[in-house]
Structure formats: C-alpha cells, structure tokens
C-alpha positions as a Markdown table, in Angstrom:
| # | Residue | x | y | z |
|---|---|---|---|---|
| 1 | Unk | -14.8 | -61.1 | -83.7 |
| 2 | Unk | -14.0 | -60.1 | -80.1 |
| 3 | Unk | -16.4 | -61.3 | -77.5 |
| 4 | Unk | -17.3 | -59.8 | -74.2 |
| 5 | Unk | -15.4 | -62.6 | -72.5 |
| 6 | Unk | -12.2 | -61.5 | -74.4 |
| 7 | Unk | -12.5 | -58.1 | -72.9 |
| 8 | Unk | -13.1 | -58.9 | -69.3 |
| 9 | Unk | -9.8 | -58.8 | -67.4 |
| 10 | Unk | -9.1 | -61.4 | -64.9 |
| 11 | Unk | -9.2 | -59.7 | -61.4 |
| 12 | Unk | -5.9 | -61.3 | -60.6 |
| 13 | Unk | -4.3 | -59.6 | -63.6 |
| 14 | Unk | -6.0 | -56.2 | -63.1 |
| 15 | Unk | -7.2 | -55.6 | -59.6 |
| 16 | Unk | -10.1 | -53.2 | -59.1 |
| 17 | Unk | -9.1 | -50.2 | -57.0 |
| 18 | Unk | -12.0 | -47.9 | -56.4 |
| 19 | Unk | -10.5 | -45.4 | -54.0 |
| 20 | Unk | -7.3 | -43.5 | -54.3 |
| 21 | Unk | -6.6 | -42.9 | -50.7 |
| 22 | Unk | -5.1 | -39.6 | -49.7 |
| 23 | Unk | -1.8 | -39.7 | -47.8 |
| 24 | Unk | -1.0 | -36.8 | -45.4 |
| 25 | Unk | 1.0 | -34.2 | -47.3 |
| 26 | Unk | 4.0 | -34.5 | -45.1 |
| 27 | Unk | 4.0 | -38.3 | -45.3 |
| 28 | Unk | 3.6 | -38.3 | -49.1 |
| 29 | Unk | 6.8 | -36.2 | -49.3 |
| 30 | Unk | 8.7 | -38.5 | -46.8 |
| 31 | Unk | 7.9 | -41.8 | -48.4 |
| 32 | Unk | 10.4 | -41.4 | -51.2 |
| 33 | Unk | 13.1 | -40.5 | -48.7 |
| 34 | Unk | 12.5 | -43.4 | -46.3 |
| 35 | Unk | 15.6 | -45.6 | -46.3 |
| 36 | Unk | 13.6 | -48.8 | -46.5 |
| 37 | Unk | 11.9 | -47.6 | -49.7 |
| 38 | Unk | 15.2 | -46.3 | -51.2 |
| 39 | Unk | 16.7 | -49.8 | -50.7 |
| 40 | Unk | 13.8 | -51.5 | -52.4 |
| 41 | Unk | 14.2 | -49.3 | -55.4 |
| 42 | Unk | 17.9 | -49.8 | -55.5 |
| 43 | Unk | 17.5 | -53.6 | -55.5 |
| 44 | Unk | 14.9 | -53.4 | -58.3 |
| 45 | Unk | 17.2 | -51.2 | -60.3 |
| 46 | Unk | 20.1 | -53.7 | -59.8 |
| 47 | Unk | 17.9 | -56.5 | -61.1 |
| 48 | Unk | 17.1 | -54.6 | -64.2 |
| 49 | Unk | 20.6 | -53.2 | -64.9 |
| 50 | Unk | 21.9 | -54.4 | -68.2 |
| 51 | Unk | 24.4 | -53.4 | -70.8 |
| 52 | Unk | 21.5 | -53.0 | -73.2 |
| 53 | Unk | 20.9 | -49.4 | -74.4 |
| 54 | Unk | 17.8 | -47.8 | -75.7 |
| 55 | Unk | 19.7 | -46.7 | -78.8 |
| 56 | Unk | 20.1 | -50.3 | -80.0 |
| 57 | Unk | 18.0 | -51.0 | -83.0 |
| 58 | Unk | 16.9 | -54.4 | -81.7 |
| 59 | Unk | 13.5 | -54.8 | -80.1 |
| 60 | Unk | 13.9 | -57.1 | -77.2 |
| 61 | Unk | 13.0 | -57.9 | -73.6 |
| 62 | Unk | 15.1 | -56.7 | -70.7 |
| 63 | Unk | 14.5 | -59.8 | -68.7 |
| 64 | Unk | 16.3 | -61.9 | -71.3 |
| 65 | Unk | 19.3 | -59.6 | -71.2 |
| 66 | Unk | 19.3 | -59.6 | -67.4 |
| 67 | Unk | 19.4 | -63.3 | -67.4 |
| 68 | Unk | 22.3 | -63.3 | -69.9 |
| 69 | Unk | 24.5 | -60.6 | -68.4 |
| 70 | Unk | 23.7 | -60.0 | -64.7 |
| 71 | Unk | 24.5 | -62.2 | -61.8 |
| 72 | Unk | 21.6 | -62.1 | -59.3 |
| 73 | Unk | 20.8 | -64.0 | -56.2 |
| 74 | Unk | 19.2 | -67.4 | -56.6 |
| 75 | Unk | 15.8 | -66.4 | -55.0 |
| 76 | Unk | 15.2 | -63.7 | -57.7 |
| 77 | Unk | 13.0 | -65.0 | -60.5 |
| 78 | Unk | 14.8 | -63.1 | -63.4 |
| 79 | Unk | 12.4 | -64.6 | -66.0 |
| 80 | Unk | 9.5 | -62.9 | -64.2 |
| 81 | Unk | 11.0 | -59.4 | -64.8 |
| 82 | Unk | 9.5 | -58.1 | -68.0 |
| 83 | Unk | 10.1 | -54.7 | -69.6 |
| 84 | Unk | 9.7 | -54.8 | -73.4 |
| 85 | Unk | 11.7 | -52.4 | -75.5 |
| 86 | Unk | 9.7 | -51.5 | -78.5 |
| 87 | Unk | 11.7 | -48.7 | -80.2 |
| 88 | Unk | 14.9 | -46.7 | -79.6 |
| 89 | Unk | 14.9 | -43.7 | -77.3 |
| 90 | Unk | 15.3 | -40.4 | -79.1 |
| 91 | Unk | 17.9 | -37.9 | -78.0 |
| 92 | Unk | 16.5 | -34.6 | -76.8 |
| 93 | Unk | 13.0 | -35.8 | -76.2 |
| 94 | Unk | 11.2 | -35.7 | -72.9 |
| 95 | Unk | 9.5 | -38.8 | -71.5 |
| 96 | Unk | 5.8 | -39.5 | -71.0 |
| 97 | Unk | 4.9 | -42.5 | -68.9 |
| 98 | Unk | 1.2 | -43.7 | -69.2 |
| 99 | Unk | -1.0 | -45.9 | -67.2 |
| 100 | Unk | -3.6 | -48.0 | -69.1 |
| 101 | Unk | -6.7 | -48.9 | -67.0 |
| 102 | Unk | -9.0 | -46.0 | -66.5 |
| 103 | Unk | -6.3 | -43.7 | -68.1 |
| 104 | Unk | -6.4 | -44.9 | -71.7 |
| 105 | Unk | -9.0 | -47.6 | -71.5 |
| 106 | Unk | -12.2 | -48.5 | -69.5 |
| 107 | Unk | -11.2 | -52.0 | -68.5 |
| 108 | Unk | -14.3 | -52.8 | -66.5 |
| 109 | Unk | -17.0 | -52.1 | -69.0 |
| 110 | Unk | -17.8 | -54.7 | -71.7 |
| 111 | Unk | -18.2 | -54.2 | -75.5 |
| 112 | Unk | -18.2 | -56.2 | -78.7 |
| 113 | Unk | -15.3 | -54.1 | -79.9 |
| 114 | Unk | -12.5 | -52.9 | -77.6 |
| 115 | Unk | -12.3 | -49.6 | -79.5 |
| 116 | Unk | -15.6 | -48.7 | -77.8 |
| 117 | Unk | -13.8 | -48.8 | -74.5 |
| 118 | Unk | -10.8 | -46.6 | -75.6 |
| 119 | Unk | -10.6 | -43.1 | -74.2 |
| 120 | Unk | -11.6 | -40.6 | -76.8 |
| 121 | Unk | -8.9 | -38.9 | -78.8 |
| 122 | Unk | -6.2 | -41.5 | -77.7 |
| 123 | Unk | -4.5 | -41.7 | -81.1 |
| 124 | Unk | -4.7 | -38.0 | -81.7 |
| 125 | Unk | -3.2 | -37.4 | -78.3 |
| 126 | Unk | -0.3 | -39.9 | -78.8 |
| 127 | Unk | 0.4 | -38.6 | -82.3 |
| 128 | Unk | 0.6 | -35.0 | -81.1 |
| 129 | Unk | 2.8 | -35.6 | -78.0 |
| 130 | Unk | 5.1 | -38.0 | -79.8 |
| 131 | Unk | 6.7 | -34.9 | -81.5 |
| 132 | Unk | 8.1 | -33.9 | -78.1 |
| 133 | Unk | 8.0 | -37.0 | -75.9 |
| 134 | Unk | 9.1 | -40.6 | -76.0 |
| 135 | Unk | 6.2 | -42.7 | -74.7 |
| 136 | Unk | 6.3 | -45.6 | -72.3 |
| 137 | Unk | 3.3 | -47.6 | -71.1 |
| 138 | Unk | 3.4 | -48.8 | -67.5 |
| 139 | Unk | 0.5 | -50.8 | -66.2 |
| 140 | Unk | -0.1 | -52.7 | -62.9 |
| 141 | Unk | -1.2 | -55.7 | -64.9 |
| 142 | Unk | 0.7 | -58.5 | -66.7 |
| 143 | Unk | 2.7 | -58.0 | -69.9 |
| 144 | Unk | 0.3 | -60.4 | -71.6 |
| 145 | Unk | -2.6 | -58.0 | -71.0 |
| 146 | Unk | -0.6 | -54.9 | -71.8 |
| 147 | Unk | 0.3 | -56.3 | -75.2 |
| 148 | Unk | -3.3 | -57.6 | -75.8 |
| 149 | Unk | -5.0 | -54.3 | -74.9 |
| 150 | Unk | -2.5 | -52.1 | -76.7 |
| 151 | Unk | -2.7 | -54.3 | -79.8 |
| 152 | Unk | -6.5 | -54.3 | -79.8 |
| 153 | Unk | -6.4 | -50.5 | -79.6 |
| 154 | Unk | -3.9 | -50.2 | -82.4 |
| 155 | Unk | -1.3 | -48.5 | -80.3 |
| 156 | Unk | 1.7 | -50.8 | -80.9 |
| 157 | Unk | 1.7 | -50.5 | -84.7 |
| 158 | Unk | 0.4 | -47.0 | -85.3 |
| 159 | Unk | 2.2 | -45.3 | -88.2 |
| 160 | Unk | 1.9 | -41.9 | -86.6 |
| 161 | Unk | 3.8 | -42.6 | -83.4 |
| 162 | Unk | 6.0 | -45.2 | -81.7 |
| 163 | Unk | 6.0 | -46.6 | -78.2 |
| 164 | Unk | 9.4 | -46.8 | -76.6 |
| 165 | Unk | 8.8 | -49.5 | -74.0 |
| 166 | Unk | 6.2 | -51.4 | -72.0 |
| 167 | Unk | 6.5 | -52.0 | -68.3 |
| 168 | Unk | 4.2 | -54.3 | -66.2 |
| 169 | Unk | 3.4 | -54.9 | -62.5 |
| 170 | Unk | 6.7 | -56.7 | -61.9 |
| 171 | Unk | 8.6 | -53.5 | -62.4 |
| 172 | Unk | 6.7 | -52.0 | -59.5 |
| 173 | Unk | 7.9 | -51.9 | -55.9 |
| 174 | Unk | 6.1 | -52.2 | -52.5 |
| 175 | Unk | 6.6 | -49.2 | -50.3 |
| 176 | Unk | 6.0 | -48.8 | -46.6 |
| 177 | Unk | 4.0 | -45.9 | -45.1 |
| 178 | Unk | 3.1 | -45.0 | -41.6 |
| 179 | Unk | -0.6 | -44.4 | -42.1 |
| 180 | Unk | -1.4 | -46.9 | -44.9 |
| 181 | Unk | 0.9 | -49.8 | -44.4 |
| 182 | Unk | 2.3 | -51.2 | -47.6 |
| 183 | Unk | 1.2 | -50.7 | -51.2 |
| 184 | Unk | 2.7 | -51.0 | -54.7 |
| 185 | Unk | 3.8 | -48.0 | -56.8 |
| 186 | Unk | 5.7 | -47.2 | -60.0 |
| 187 | Unk | 9.1 | -45.8 | -59.3 |
| 188 | Unk | 10.4 | -43.7 | -62.2 |
| 189 | Unk | 13.8 | -44.0 | -60.8 |
| 190 | Unk | 14.0 | -47.5 | -62.4 |
| 191 | Unk | 13.7 | -45.9 | -65.8 |
| 192 | Unk | 16.0 | -43.1 | -65.0 |
| 193 | Unk | 18.7 | -45.5 | -63.8 |
| 194 | Unk | 18.4 | -47.6 | -67.0 |
| 195 | Unk | 18.6 | -44.7 | -69.4 |
| 196 | Unk | 20.4 | -41.9 | -67.6 |
| 197 | Unk | 21.6 | -40.3 | -70.9 |
| 198 | Unk | 18.0 | -39.8 | -72.0 |
| 199 | Unk | 15.6 | -39.4 | -69.0 |
| 200 | Unk | 15.7 | -37.8 | -65.6 |
| 201 | Unk | 13.4 | -36.1 | -63.1 |
| 202 | Unk | 13.8 | -32.9 | -65.1 |
| 203 | Unk | 12.2 | -34.2 | -68.3 |
| 204 | Unk | 9.7 | -36.9 | -67.2 |
| 205 | Unk | 6.0 | -36.8 | -66.5 |
| 206 | Unk | 3.7 | -39.7 | -65.6 |
| 207 | Unk | -0.1 | -39.9 | -66.0 |
| 208 | Unk | -2.0 | -42.2 | -63.7 |
| 209 | Unk | -5.5 | -42.2 | -62.2 |
| 210 | Unk | -4.1 | -43.4 | -58.9 |
| 211 | Unk | -2.0 | -40.7 | -57.2 |
| 212 | Unk | -0.2 | -43.3 | -55.0 |
| 213 | Unk | 1.4 | -44.9 | -58.0 |
| 214 | Unk | 3.9 | -42.1 | -58.3 |
| 215 | Unk | 4.5 | -41.6 | -54.6 |
| 216 | Unk | 8.2 | -42.3 | -55.1 |
| 217 | Unk | 8.3 | -39.4 | -57.5 |
| 218 | Unk | 5.4 | -37.1 | -56.7 |
| 219 | Unk | 6.8 | -34.1 | -58.5 |
| 220 | Unk | 6.6 | -36.0 | -61.8 |
| 221 | Unk | 3.1 | -37.3 | -61.5 |
| 222 | Unk | -0.2 | -36.0 | -62.9 |
| 223 | Unk | -3.4 | -37.5 | -61.7 |
| 224 | Unk | -5.7 | -38.0 | -64.6 |
| 225 | Unk | -9.5 | -38.2 | -64.3 |
| 226 | Unk | -10.4 | -41.9 | -64.5 |
| 227 | Unk | -12.3 | -42.9 | -67.7 |
| 228 | Unk | -15.1 | -45.1 | -66.5 |
| 229 | Unk | -18.5 | -46.1 | -67.9 |
| 230 | Unk | -17.2 | -45.6 | -71.4 |
| 231 | Unk | -20.6 | -46.0 | -73.1 |
| 232 | Unk | -22.0 | -43.1 | -71.1 |
| 233 | Unk | -19.0 | -40.9 | -71.2 |
| 234 | Unk | -17.4 | -41.5 | -74.6 |
| 235 | Unk | -19.0 | -38.5 | -76.2 |
| 236 | Unk | -18.2 | -36.0 | -73.5 |
| 237 | Unk | -14.7 | -37.0 | -72.3 |
| 238 | Unk | -12.2 | -34.3 | -73.3 |
| 239 | Unk | -9.3 | -35.1 | -71.0 |
| 240 | Unk | -6.8 | -36.1 | -73.6 |
| 241 | Unk | -7.5 | -33.1 | -75.7 |
| 242 | Unk | -6.8 | -30.7 | -72.8 |
| 243 | Unk | -3.7 | -32.7 | -71.7 |
| 244 | Unk | -2.3 | -32.6 | -75.2 |
| 245 | Unk | -2.3 | -28.8 | -74.9 |
| 246 | Unk | -0.6 | -29.0 | -71.5 |
| 247 | Unk | 2.1 | -31.4 | -72.6 |
| 248 | Unk | 3.0 | -29.4 | -75.7 |
| 249 | Unk | 3.1 | -26.2 | -73.6 |
| 250 | Unk | 5.4 | -27.5 | -71.0 |
| 251 | Unk | 7.6 | -29.3 | -73.6 |
| 252 | Unk | 9.1 | -25.8 | -74.3 |
| 253 | Unk | 10.6 | -25.8 | -70.8 |
| 254 | Unk | 14.1 | -27.0 | -70.0 |
| 255 | Unk | 13.1 | -28.4 | -66.6 |
| 256 | Unk | 9.7 | -29.9 | -65.7 |
| 257 | Unk | 10.6 | -30.7 | -62.1 |
| 258 | Unk | 9.5 | -27.4 | -60.6 |
| 259 | Unk | 6.0 | -27.6 | -62.1 |
| 260 | Unk | 2.9 | -28.4 | -59.9 |
| 261 | Unk | 1.0 | -30.8 | -62.2 |
| 262 | Unk | -2.1 | -30.6 | -59.9 |
| 263 | Unk | -2.6 | -27.2 | -61.4 |
| 264 | Unk | -2.2 | -28.3 | -65.0 |
| 265 | Unk | -5.6 | -27.1 | -66.1 |
| 266 | Unk | -5.0 | -23.5 | -65.0 |
| 267 | Unk | -1.5 | -23.6 | -66.6 |
| 268 | Unk | -3.1 | -24.6 | -70.0 |
| 269 | Unk | -5.7 | -21.8 | -69.7 |
| 270 | Unk | -3.0 | -19.2 | -68.9 |
| 271 | Unk | -0.9 | -20.4 | -71.8 |
| 272 | Unk | -3.9 | -20.2 | -74.2 |
| 273 | Unk | -4.7 | -16.7 | -73.1 |
| 274 | Unk | -1.1 | -15.6 | -73.6 |
| 275 | Unk | -1.0 | -17.0 | -77.1 |
| 276 | Unk | -4.3 | -15.3 | -78.0 |
| 277 | Unk | -3.0 | -11.9 | -76.9 |
| 278 | Unk | 0.3 | -12.1 | -78.8 |
C-alpha cells in the first residue's frame, strides 16, 4: 500500500510556489520578444532537435536520441534533457499541454491513496478531450516524479486515451524581466519546433495554475484554478467539467491564437446558450 511518505514530494523536486505574481501587462507582452529570451529558447530548441519524429511507432526518450545524433557543446549535459515520447502524434489534432501540481493533482496534501488527491473528473476530462487533442504533460518537477504521479493516477495506461509526451523541468527556460528578475517558464516554442508538421501557435493550448509559466506564449495559456486541500474540495471542484466543454467548443475553430482564454468561462456559457436555442 502507498504510505503518506510515498506521496510527499521532495521540495527540491517540486518547489512550493504560493503566489503567482502579476507582471505589468506591457511587460508580459514584451518578455517573449526580448532578444535575450529568444536566444535562450533557440539554444534549448537546438539541444532538443533530433531526427526523431512523433509519427515513429517507437516509444523512447528524446535525450537518448539527442546524444546519438546531435553535436552539442561539452558543457551541455545532454543526458539531463528528458522528454519522454509515449505515443505518436495524430495528424489533424490540436494540442493540449497540462501542468500536474495543483492542476491535476494536489501534491501538498497527504493521503493513503493518491487517487484521493486527484482532481475530480480527471479521467473523464482526458477521455473527452482526447477525441480532439493530443495531450502532453509538462511539469516543473523531475521526470521520475512525473512518471510516478501519472502512473499512480492511472493516466499513462488508461485504455480510453493516450498521452503523447511527458516534459519535465529541464525543458523549461529561465527568462529575464525588468520588474521580477529571472524565473523559469515553459516555452511552447520548444514543442512547436520539434513537431512543426503537427503543432503551432494556432492549434495549441496550455493549462497551468501559474500564469508566468506561459509568459513566452501568453496567447496560448489558460490559468486554471489551483486544486488545493483535496479532502475539503474534492466534492465541489467542477473545473475540469467546465473546461471539457470549453475545449470541445473551441476545437471546432481552425485557429485558437485569437482567443482570450482568460474569458473561457463566458465563452462556454455563450456556446451553451447558442446550442440550447438551436
């Protein structure tokens, strides 16, 4: 059986971030266009660039392929770069990138069974959106913990949906800002550069409880309400039910890049009203 000790994440692996600081609107827009941040993303993309394609039927790790096929500088620890390909990309599908901690799972509470800390309706959510979206998991923790948590929750071997890839904290980059110094974020450009025939800014959406994680691609990010205190909130949390409706509604659009995801709840309500009046 799983003990409480098994479920407590090492703070080094999963840092506790309580406040999602607000960046000034004009600065939030400028960060992705700063030359220093563009260069950091470009370097990270080059370290990941491999001849491996997502249509290959082999499940593998990008870091092994990088080591085999790409010449990198001696000070780059190629073995540290981990992105695990789980299943082939599917032509014509949009891409959903999901955070784990406080998005899908309450990683700070303890329980005898990890399923008690899982966000309600997780499997129903993933099953429904899989019809229209490839799904990637990107967590600011280690690959070991991503595999452990997703396996405990039954996400990696679910018969009703498949996960395309797992990305960990080593795929993130550190960006510079005028008001907040430096911090890490999750640049979707890394995924788009790796799979340009499948994913782009026009068909990708990312869920994270920390807005700053998608500062390099703010137009593609949706800030989800954090799922904390699972034992108290498990019976009332409906976030994934509502977000299922939103994702399926926007899946009908050819281009997602013009949407304002901060207004996702009103979009879902308007869509529901239109359908009821047909």
